[in-house]
NUSE-283165 format. One record per residue: x, y, z of N, C-alpha, C in turn; residue in one letter. Coordinates in steps of 0.02 Angstrom, whole numbers, plus 50000, padded with zeros to 5 digits. Atoms other than C-alpha are relative to their C-alpha. Layout:
N
XYZXYZXYZA ...
END
This chain:
600
499404998349962489694905850926500375005749967M 499674994050028490584922350904500694998449974Q 499355001250031492074921650786500435006350006Q 499554994449991493584932550816500574999649950H 499394999750039495004938250704500585000550048H 499424999749956496524933750807500585003049961H 499454996750035497854946050752500654996350013L 499395004050001499624939750725500425001150063K 499624999449938500184938650904499724995050050W 500235004749949500084925751041500534999850055S 499535000549944500944920951202500684997749977L 499365002550025502284911851102500415005649969M 499634994650033502734927951011500395004250049D 499624996149951503384935251174500704997350008Q 499345003049992504854923151171500485002949949K 499494997450046506434930151096500604995450000V 499425004450005507934920651034500605003250033A 499384997549968509524922251136499865004950056G 500024994749950509904935851262499754997650068A 500225002949936509334923851402499355003050025N 500634997049980507624932351402499454994849993S 500535004950003506164921251445499385002949967K 500584996850028504774933251404500175007149980Y 499834993450027504974948451295499605005550034Y 500434994749975503494958451360500185002050072I 499904998449929503794957051547500715002350016T 499314997849987505664959651533500175006549964E 499874993950038505534974351414499605005950026T 500454994549982504064984551478499834999850074F 500134999349929503704991051652499385004150013E 500574996049977502264998551749500225004150060R 499864996049941502235011551887499454999250052L 500485000549945501395009452057500165005350052E 499904995049948501145022552191500364996850059C 499615002649944502425020052330499975004450061A 500044995449943502005034652443499305003050003K 500684997549993500275038952509500015007250026F 500084993049980499915057652515499275001849990V 500724998850007498095062452550499865006249958P 500214994550042497165074052434499875006250041V 500184994349957496505085152574499864997450070A 500135002049931496175085152760499314996750007T 500675003049997494355080652727499934994049953N 500005005850044494845066652607500644996050012A 499395003449982496195057052700500024992849974L 500015006850024495655040552621500184999449926D 499805000250071496175045552444500675003449990R 499334997550013497955048052386500005004749940C 499944995550057498525061352265500134996349935K 499925004150061498905047252143499334998249970C 500675001550024497015045152128499704993750028G 500255006349973496845028652221499805000850073R 500215000249931495995024752385500534996550043L 499535003149954496915018852540500044992549989T 500015007350008496375000752512500304997749934K 499715001850065497075001252335500765000550000E 499274999949993498865003252400500224993650035H 499775006349970499904988152448500425001250063D 499654999649936500924984452603500685003449995S 499344996950007502534991652531499955007649996T 500094992750006501795009252523500285003750061T 499754995749947502615022952625499425004250027D 500584996649970501285029452747500225005750046W 499744995049953502385042252837499625006649996A 500354993650009501435057152764499264999049986D 500705001650016499715049152758499505004950031S 500454995149970498995063152865500175007149982G 499754993250016499865077952784499895001549925N 500154998550070499055084152621500455005549970P 499564994750025500355098152609500604997249963E 499425003150033501685085852549499874999449925V 500075000550072501985086152363500064992849977E 499965006750030501645070252263500195000749927W 499815000150071502515067052097500174993049979S 499865006650026502725051951987500754998450003A 499285001149999504615054351987500254997450067D 499745001649934504835052652174499544995450041T 500485003649958503275043652236499734993649967C 500215006350032503145028452122500594995249996T 499505005250011504065012052098499844996449935K 500085003350065504355002551937500014992450009S 500055007349999503854984251913499894997649928Y 500175002750066503694972651762499265000949986P 500704998950017502074976051670499584993950017T 500465005449982500584965751725499345000449961N 500624999350040499304970651592500204999849927A 499845000750071499524964251415499634993849973Y 500355005750030498734952051293499485002149950G 500564998650044497064952351202499405002150041E 500614997649965495414960751247499384997249965I 500665002050025493714952751226499495004750031N 500494995249974492444966851242499334996550009F 500605003749984490954959251328499385004649993M 500624996350007489184964751288499925003649934G 500064996950066489544971051113500254995049947V 499775004350054489764962450946500685002649976E 499324998050020491594962550899500334994149966N 499725005650037492464951950768500764999850003D 499285000349990494254955250825500154999950075I 499764999649932495234953250985500605004750001L 499464995150001496264969251003500574998150047P 499415001149958498024968151074500115006250043L 499884994249955498504979051222500624999050041Y 499415000149956499984983551330499995006150045L 499894994649951500204993751488500755001050007R 499284998749993501905002251497500105007150029C 499844993449972502755017051580499925005449947R 500114994550048502355033751500500665002449971I 499354997950026504225036951479500374994349965D 499695005550037504545020551387500315002649936T 499664997750060505775022951245499574998849939K 500425000550059504875026251083500234994449954T 499745005450043506025013950992499724993350021E 500285006449976505374999751102499284999249978L 500705000350021503575004051062499944998949925L 500015001050072503955004950877500174992849983T 499835007150012504794987850882499424995450020D 500575004049979503294980950976499474999849945L 500524999750052502084986950841500214996249938L 499795002650065503124981450692500284993050003M 499665006549998504084966150751499644994950043K 500335004849955503094958450895499254999549985K 500715000250018501324963250847499904999249925W 500005001850071501774960650664499525004249957C 500404995750043500844975550592500345000749932L 499704999150066501104976950404500285007049992P 499704993450009502214991250349499505004749967Q 500504995450027501105006450318500295004149942P 499824995250052501125017550165499815007150021N 500214993549974500375031750268499824999350073L 500224999649930500115036650450499475005550004I 500544995149991498455045350488499845000550074I 500174998749930498205053050660499365004250003S 500644996449995496415058150700499915002150073V 500084997449932496155069250852499465005350000F 500544995149994494855081350919499614999050063G 500425000149941493385081551037499874993150028G 500175006349968493005068051163499415000950047H 500524999849949492025071651320499435004649981N 500524995150018491085086751251499814999649926K 500155000950071490985080251073499284997649994F 500705001750009489155079951021499874998549926Q 500075002250069488915069750864499335002249970L 500664998250026487075074250851499965007249977D 500004993050023487535092550823500325000749931L 499705000050067488465087850663499514996749952I 500485002750047487415084550510500194992849982S 499895007050017487205066250463500414999349937A 499635000250063487875069850290500745001250011G 499304998649986489495077250359500324994150035L 499735005749965489735062550476500174994449952V 499885005250049489585050350332500585001849954E 499444997950042490785060650226500664999250036Q 499395000849961492065060750366500194992750006I 499865007249993491905042050395500264997049935K 499815003050064492005037250212500685002749977S 499364997050020493445049350181500594997050037G 499465002949960494505042650324500124992849981I 499935007250017494165024450280500304999249931V 499745000550068494495027150095500745001849999K 499304998049997496125036150133500434994650032A 499615005149964496685022550254500064993649960A 499995006550034496195007250153500355000349932Q 499694999550066496795013649984500765000750005S 499274999149991498535016950056500304995150050T 499765004649948498665002750184500305003950059D 499764995449948498815015950320499894997150069A 500155000949930498915015050508499615006150024W 500394994649970497615025250602500175000550074L 499874998849930498025032950771499455004450030F 500484995949963496765039650898500194999650074T 499895000549928496635041751087499744993350027S 500225006749980495745024851095499404999650044G 500585000149955494295030051205499344999349962F 500655001550029492485025651175499555006249999N 500384993950006491935043651154500285004449945K 499784994850047492005057351025500324997349937G 499675001350063493215056450881500244992749995V 499765007050001493965039450929499434995249985S 500595004150013492235031750931499775000649928N 500184998850070491865039650762500454996149953L 499525003650042493455032250686499884992450006V 500135007249991493095015050762499404997649961G 500615001850037491345014650689500135000149925D 499874999350072491985020450519500394994049974A 499585005550023493325007050505499634993450005V 500375006349991492204993150572499504998949944A 500515000750053490894996650438500304997649935S 499685002050063492174993050300500524994450011K 499495005049984493204979450386499824993349969R 500095006950024493434962350307500574995850025S 499505004549973494444947050352500695001149968F 499374999150035495764951050222500225007349999I 499824992950001495784969850252499855003050068N 500084997349932496014974250436500465006050007V 499604993949993496594992250448500215000750074T 499784999049930497664994450606499745006750027P 500244994049965496805006850723500294999850070V 499605000349939497975010750867499795005650047I 500194995149949497355019251024500565000950051G 499484998549951498635027851136499705004750053I 500324996049947498005034351303500324998550068C 499765000949931498335035351490499704993750030S 500245006149966498215018751583499525001850056W 500414998149943497495027551735499325002749981G 500644997350023496085034951630499554994749970A 500405005450029495475018051568499504997550052V 500535002149954493825013751649500064992650017E 499985007049976493864997751755500624996349975D 499395003150026495674994251707500244993950040N 499785006249967495914980751843499794993749962P 500215005850038494984969051724500544997849949Q 499495001450049496504969851610500654997650032L 499395001549963497774965051745500084992550013V 499785006749981498644948151759500744999449984H 499284999950008500494945251783500244995649942H 499815004250056500524931751648499665002249935L 500364997750059499474941851526499324996649995G 500685002750009497674938551474499864999049926L 500125001750070497224929751312499354996149992F 500064992749995495934936451311499805002250070P 500304996949941495484948351452499275001349985A 500724998850010493594949251473499845006950029H 500084992949979493234967851479499265001750000Y 500714998149991491504972051548499965007550013Y 500104992949986490904989951542499295001949979F 500674997750017489264999351534500015003549933N 499994997550069488865003151353499305002249981Y 500654997350016487425014551307500075004849941V 500004995750060487145022051133500705001849976D 499344999050030488945020151083500505003750043G 499524996749956489755029151231499954997050070V 500015002349931490215024851409499445003450038S 500554997149962488755027351527500245004250058S 499744996049946489895034951657500155007149976K 499854993050015490175053651664500745000849987D 499304999150018491785058051574500385004350049G 499654995649952492175071051710500294996250059D 499735004049944492565056851832500734998449989T 499305001250014494245055151747500154993449969G 499875006450033494015038551660499494998949944S 500445001950056493285031951497500144992949980M 499915006750025493025014851423500405000249935A 499655000650064494095008851278499504998849944L 500445000850058493345008851104500124993149969E 499935007150014493004991051050500174998249927H 499845001450070493334992750862500745001449984E 499284999250011495174997250884500344993249998H 499645006350006496464983950846500594999550049T 499435000049955497874989150965499935005850049H 500014994749949498044999051126500685000350035F 499414998749959499595006651206499775004350058L 500274996849941499125011451383500585002550042L 499414996949969500395023551456499885001550074L 500094999949928500625022551643500465005050033D 499604995249960501185036651758499904998950074K 500105001649930500715028251921499395003350031G 500594996649975499075037651937499364996549977T 500665002650019497225033651926499545006049988Q 500484994750017495825044251849500355006449979N 499634994250025497055055751763500194998849928N 499895000950072497165058251575500715001849978F 499324997950019498895066351572500035001949926H 500104998750071498365073751406500635002549965E 499434997050033499905084151369500574995049989E 499455004850006501165070251403499824994349952E 500225005250046500145056951312500015002649929V 500004997050067499945068751165500715000349972R 499314999550022501825071351157500274993049982R 499785006850015502145052551164499704997549935C 500345002250061500875049451027500335002949938R 499684996750057501685062150911500704997149988I 499325002750007503455055550946499994993149969Q 500055006750027502925037750909499825000249925L 500194999350070502085042850746500575002449957Q 499434997450038503605052550691500544994649991Q 499505005250005504765037850728499794994649951L 500255004950048503665025550633500065002749929V 499944996850065503625037850489500724999849975T 499294999950019505525039250489500254993149984A 499755006850012505815020550499499714996849938K 500335003150058504585016050362500035004249937T 499964995650059504895030850247499325002249974G 500684998050020503045035250245499885007250018T 500224993349983502105051450266499524999850059Q 500464999449943501135057250420499555006049989L 500474994550005499565067750412499494999450057I 500474999949944498365072850551499345003149978S 500674997550015496495076250547499695002550064I 500334997149941495655088050671499255000349989L 500734999950002493805085350704499755003150066I 500284996649942492935097550823500555001750050E 499464999149952493975098350984499935006050045G 499984994649951494295109551134500705002950006G 499354996749990495815118051210500584995249990R 499475004950011496835102051209500144998849927G 499925000950072496525099851023500335006149969S 499674993950024497035117950995500754999650012L 499285000749984498695114651082500334994749956Q 499715005350041498965098550985500085002249928E 499954997450069498605107050818500615004449993T 499424995650002499895120450857500654996050005Q 499405004149991501155107350914500184996349936M 499875003850061500975097050756500225004549943R 499824995450054501045111750636500695003050010L 499344997249987502565119250721500554994849991N 499525005450013503415102250702500034998349925A 499995001150072503085103250514499564994349977G 500455005650017501725089850517499355002849970L 500614997350031500265093050397499374998050038P 500635001149965498535094650473499425002049955V 500624998450035496835094050388499475001550052V 500514997949952495505103650486499324999049967V 500675001350026493705097850461499555005950018I 500444994349988492655113450441499294997850015G 500705001349982490875114150511499914994050046D 500075005649954491265100150635499925002350072S 500134997349934491115111750785500625002650036G 499524997249953492095121150919500665002349968R 499354997450021493975123150886500114999449925I 499945000750073493885116550708499675005949965S 500364994450031492625130150667500375006650013D 499614994049985493705143350753500585000749951V 499424999950046495235138750650499775001249928I 500264999250068494195137450491499805007249987S 500214993050008493455154750519500605004749995L 499404995850002495145162650556500364999349933A 499675001350064495875154650400499625003549943Y 500414997050052494425160750294500045007649999K 500004992749995494515178650358500705003149995L 499314997549999496415180050352500215002949933S 499704997250060497425190150228500634996049983D 499415003850022498765181550124500595004849992V 499394996150005500525188250140500544995849967Q 499485003550035501865183050017500695002150025E 499324998649977503665181750074500484998649942I 499565000550058504975184849940500734999350022A 499285000849989506795179649932500345000849932D 499654998450063507925187149797499505001149942R 500494998150051506405193449706499504994649982G 500465005450015505485176849706499594998350061K 500445002049945503995171749811500184993050022V 499795006549974504595157549921499534997150052T 500445002449948503245156450053499385004550004K 500634996349990501455161550089499784998950072V 500285000749934500775165050262499385004250007R 500644996649991499115171050328500005004050065R 500034995349944498795185650445499285001650016I 500674998149979497225188950547499995007650010V 500054992749994496725207250527499665001950065T 500314997549939496135217950672499254999349998E 500735000650007494365217750604499784992750009E 500175007149995494375198850593500114997250070S 499855002549932495095196550767499395000050044R 500604999649958493455201850847499534994249985C 500455005650019492465188850748500284993450024K 499695006149976493715175350791499954999450075V 500065000049927493685180450974499294998050022M 500695001949985491785179050976499884992549990D 500075007250014491905161750899500344995950055K 499655003449945493165156751033499584999850063L 500424999749940491975162351170499434994949997A 500535005150008490645150751099500294993050006V 499685006650000491845136151075500264998150069A 499715001449934492665137751247499705004850051L 500334995249955491425146251364500304999950071P 499814999749930491835152051539500735001350013G 499294998649991493655156751511500115007450015E 499834993049985494515172751569500205003549935S 499814996050059494915186851448500724998549980Q 499305001550015496765182851463500064993249965Q 500005006650032496425164751417499805000749927D 500224999250069495475170251262500545003449957Y 499454996850037496925181451212500544994949983E 499505005250013498105166751230499774995249946N 500275004550052496965155551127500025003349931Y 499994996550064496835168750992500715000349972L 499305000150023498735169950984500194993249972A 499875006850025498795151050961499684999049932M 500355000550065497515151950820500385003849946V 499614996150049498525165550734500644996449981E 499405003850015500085154950749499854994049955D 500205005850040499155140150675499895001849927I 500164998450070498515148750518500595003049963I 499394997750035500235156050482500334994249963R 499695005950031500755138350437499614998049938C 500415001250059499925139550267500234994049960D 499755005650040501055126350192499874993250031D 500145006449967500555113050319499284999250023T 500705000549979498735116950360499545000149938I 500505000350053497275112550246499314999850032T 500684999849974495455116550279499544996349951I 500475003650042494125104650214499295001950021W 500704998349988492325110450198499564994949964Y 500435005050033490945097750162499615002849941P 500384997050055490085110150046500415000249935S 499584999850060491585109849928499924993649959K 500065005750045491535098449778500654996149998D 499395003849995492995088049840499944995150058E 500045005049948493055071849938500565001250052D 499514999149947493975071650104500664996549985L 499385003650014495225058550045500435003849949D 499624995950048495715069849899500335005950035K 499724994549963495965084350019500604997750042T 499445002749961497075073350129500624999249956I 499445000950047498155068849979500285006849978L 499774993350020498225087149924500415003250056R 499634997449943498795091850099500704996950005G 499355003450000500195078950090500455002749946L 499604997550056500765084949920500235007150013I 499824993149984500735102949977500575000250052K 499485000249949501815098350127500664997749970N 499395002350033503065088950018500315005749961I 499754994250037503205104249907500315005150046Q 499734995349952503485115050059500684997950026S 499355002649978504895103850120500535001049947Q 499534998950054505705105149950500215007349996S 499854992850002505595124149956500505001850054Q 499544998549945506495124350123500704997549983Q 499345002750018507895113550051500315003849942D 499734996650060508055123649891499565005949983D 500414994050012507425141549879500035002449928N 499954998050069507845142349694499424997649957D 500575002550038506225133749643499575005949978I 500414994650027505215145249533499264998250006E 500725000949993503365147549567499635003749945Y 500424996750050502035151449443499575005250034S 500424994749972500835165849465499404997250036A 500595002949968499545153649531500065000150076A 499934999449927500255155549707500274993650029G 499765005849965500315138649795500154994249954D 499835005250047500525128249637500665001849967E 499324998550024502325126749579500114997849929S 499765001950067503085126549407500734998550008S 499345002049979504645116549439500464998749942L 499495001750049506255115549339500124992550003H 499885007150002506685098049284500724998550021E 499365001749971508195095749397499924993750041R 500035006449964508625080149495499595000550064S 500384999249939507915087049658499265000449986E 500704999250017506295091949574499704993549975D 500255006450026506135075249485499874995250058R 500095004249941506365066349651499365001950038C 500594997449967505025077349729499374997949965L 500605001650038503775074649590499874992549998L 500095007249999504085056049586499704997750067R 500265001649934503765055049773499255001650004K 500704998150001502125064249747499594995149957Q 500365004550044501645052749603499904993250033L 500075006349965501975037349708499425000350050E 500574999149955500765044249836499344999649962L 500614999950040499455047449702499824993049975A 500125006850023499665029649635499724995850056I 500255003949943499445021849806499285002050017R 500664997349983497925033049831499494998949943W 500415000950060497255029249656499645006549982D 500294993550017496975047749620500375002949939R 499714997650063497405050849438499865007449991L 500174992950008496525067749447500525004450035D 499484996349964497795073749577500664999849961I 499385000750039499235067049471499995004649940A 500064995750058498595076249318500065007450019N 500024993049978498345092349416500675002550025E 499404997649965499975093149514500664997349972Y 499385003450015501235081349435500144999549925I 499875001350071501065076249252500095006549960F 499944993750037500895094349197500675003450011S 499384996749983502575098649275500634996149980N 499405004050013503715084749215499854994849946I 500035005550048504055072249076500484994750024K 499595005349972504665055849148500374996249945F 499615004150046506015045449063499694993149995T 500265006850009505665027848999500164995750061E 499815003849941506615020549147499555001750060S 500444997949945505585030749271499294997449989E 500675002450016503975026149182499934992550015L 500035007149988504405007749193499954998450075N 500035001149928504705008649381499325002150028E 500664997849977503105018549408499454995449975L 500485004850027502165006449296499984993750042L 499965005849956502764992149405499635001350066C 500354998249939502125001349559499255000149989L 500714999750016500445004549475499704993049993A 500245006950007500274986049430499974996650067M 499995003149933500764980649605499405002050041K 500574997449961499384991549678499354999649961H 500615001150040498134986949540499675006549980R 500264993550019497935004749478499945000449923R 500105000450073497215002349303500055006849967T 500004993450030496965020849270500725002749992S 499304997650005498815024349305500394996049948F 499685003950053499355010049191499845003249932V 500204996650062498365018449052500395006649992K 499664993550003499155035249096500744999149983A 499295001250015500925028049093500094998149926M 499955002050070500625019948923499895006049955I 500134994150041499905036148856500605004850000A 499424995649996501505044848912500654996749978R 499415002850031502685032948826500254993450026G 499795006549974502835017048930499834994549949A 500105005450047503025001448821499974993350038K 500095006249963502344985248891500504994749976I 499555005150027503434974648776500695000550032K 499344999149970505044982148844499974999650076S 500095000149927504344983149021500004992950026F 500095006749974503904964749039500624995749988L 499405004150001505654957949061499894994050047T 500075005949957505904941149144500105001850073E 499884997949931506574949749299499385003250031E 500604996749973505034960749318499424995150007R 500545005049994503854946249284500114995750061L 499855003949940504724936349420499835004050062Q 500174995749944504504951249537499245000250011K 500735000149995502644951949498499764993250026L 500175006749977502574933249526500104999450075L 499865000349928503364934949698499495003950042D 500484995849963502034947849745499294997150000D 500675002850002500544936349712499794997950070I 500245001949933499524934749874499864992550004P 500085007249992499434917149944499274997850008K 500705001949991497554917849975499605000849936N 500334998950064497134918249789499984993649959T 500105005750043496564906049657500624998749957Y 499415000850041498084909049546500574996850039L 499465002949959499284905249687499894992650011Y 500155007149992498394888649716500174996149937N 499845003350063498584884249531500764999449992L 499275000150007500434888749533500314994750045L 499735005049954500794878049686499814992949979T 500215006650025499814863749606500464997549945K 499585001950057500924863949451500745000250016E 499294999149982502544867249545500204994850052C 499765005149953503554853949634500215003050066S 499784996649939504214866649759499595006450008D 500444994149993502824878849816500375006350024P 499634994249976504134889949897500445003249947K 499574997550054505054892349733499644999449934N 500395000150062503804895749595500415003449946I 499564997450052504794898049435499615003749946T 500274996550058504514908849283499684995249951Y 500275004950046504224893249178499334997250024R 500655002349972502854886949295499465005249990T 500474994450009502034903849287499755000149927F 500185000050071502064903449096499544994249984K 500405005950014501354885849094499285000950025K 500674999049972499874890449207499615005149960V 500344994850040499494906149106499754997049935V 500205003050063499464895948946499414995250010E 500555004649985498314882949027499355003850013M 500594995849990497134896849082499755002549933I 500194997550065497164904048906499664994749957S 500285005550040496764886948832499374997150032E 500615002349968495324884148953500084994050044G 499895005649955496134870249054499785001750070V 500224997349937495874880649209499535005849987Y 500464994450006494434892649231499995003850066K 500024995949940494494907049353499305000350028C 500664999649970493044907149476499665006749985P 500374993950016491674919849441499605002550060R 500364997749940491084922049620500145007450013R 499934992849987490824939749679500625001750040N 499434998549958492234938249803500625001549958V 499414998850041493474938149660499965006549962Y 500034993450028492864954949602500275005250048N 499724995449951493554962649760500715001749980Q 499344997650020495144972649742500554995250019R 499465004349977496194960449842500064993749957R 499985006050040495724946149726500125001349926Y 499934998450070495954955349564500724999649974R 499304999750022497844955149561500194994249954T 499765005450043498214937649493499584998949939P 500425001950057496714934049383499985005349946E 500114994950050496554950849299500605004549987T 499414995850011498234959249318500604996049977S 499395003550016499714947449323499894994949944V 500145005050051498924933449220499945003249931V 500134996950064498354945049083500615003649973D 499384997150024500014954049077500424994549967K 499645005650029500784936849046499694997949933M 500335001650063499474933348912500255004549945K 499764995250050499994949048823500724998649981V 499295001050012501824945048844500134994049955S 499865006250035501734927248777499624999349934F 500415001350059500294926948653500015005649950S 500024994350046500494944248578500675003549995K 499354996849999502334947448595500245001949930K 499784998550067502574946748408499625005949971E 500394994350025501254960348387500115005950046K 499824994649954502094974848472499535005849996S 500444994250007500884987548403499354998950038T 500625001449963499424978648488500124998850074D 499845002149931500334974848649499715004750052C 500224995149950499944990848744499255000450004D 500724999350000498144992348690499654993750025S 500305006249977497804974048728500004999450075A 499955000449927498334976048909499435003450035L 500474995749964497074989448953499364996550020I 500635003149978495434979748950500094994050045P 499885005949961496254965149039500175001550073L 499794998349932496794974549195499415000050048L 
END
């Protein structure tokens, strides 16, 4: 029998306290239905401009202009709003799937705050440390044209970046192209205790066979049947609909009252606004990854960069990604000075290079007019000017994709600091800064170091951060606590090498904080609850008692392979051993720091 991971949401979670609301979903979110039939053409009087057939309209539809295709149809004037009738869980039939994704149909103009509350409060997604948006090619994306080695590098890089930072991943949610690539990548590394949220946001009307998801009381689960051949929908993408990708964990299906219409520009705008709001509410960073792509991806790249959002472009992945990569490679660097100091770097496409980029555009987007190509070239030039927010990753370079993503984030943070304070002095290296040790700079560097710790990239910290600042003992202690919480042994060593003292760090308050952070699905937590009269209030003394019993051999930690996984290493090898050092070696302060290292 197939086992499913039921994510933290059920019919009962729709109920809200007070406010006289019976069901949160149906009273908060609405759908749009066509209310006025306007035929597509005189030779197609049975199909409305909303995309539906005559028989797919109900009795309340206005048929006054059913024979006049000259009448204009718009969602603003020709639709009616009703409570949503499509929400719940999806069981993808015909494919192996170990989760039941959550989904919701809602108006495309739903307030972004409501969608954010749905994700964080009703669907109970854990707070992210990073938002990663992956976009690019879909219908014309040909995976077989990309080398197998590059595909694996992209998959492993995205998954490593997401899992090491507890990130949320955003895609369009369809079962083609980039979204399918991301779904496969995450599924290959998914475990019961490590489910990376993969959120698909797309047009409700573009979802293939969406009536299967409709029920006014919700479906738990909806049985979603679709033709599935070699990892993509068997239907032609040009029909205006695609199947959903079955490895995603959540779907927001934006409704504009139409059928077989992707509404790409509006959905794209909603996706970016939602990501920005989640980023603002959680205090995290947002980064986007472009893989291949067509004209829509070109527009989205420009939109994100102009909004100050960092983008990593995957070179050699095809079409628009290759166009942008080529333009970036052939561009000349122009330094912008303010009061005699270089404050910004931008890139300019030379006249000689324009011809090569134009030829590449013609290959990437065939069949366009000369004016269209000129417009596309202007967009590419605008994109590469954003040197502080765009990063190009080439698979031939000796650098993993996850490291490039982190470097892009750090570069963007530095750029934001430059905009706030133009007095920062830059070294002759160009894009690497030599920062004065002022409060603003210390805050900037600490923010970068926190990212590096979450990412477990000591090499990045050494290259960009440690060489530019000397942290105080108080700062080192706080960063050491963060490194311990995230089980970053290499950073603990680095903090100690730079002056952190474990003896002074391990105060009773900090030990209690580490105790409160012990996951409940661990062996140590079971021991603590066994020795504690009140499992909800595990005291410092109980903790000390259990550590001493482990040290004396009363309890033995299991040696199964599962406890070698990162999620299980926290109590047995981090918190317990820190306590061992604190209690059994406290009188030997000279040995305290060195004793901690092999125990982490």
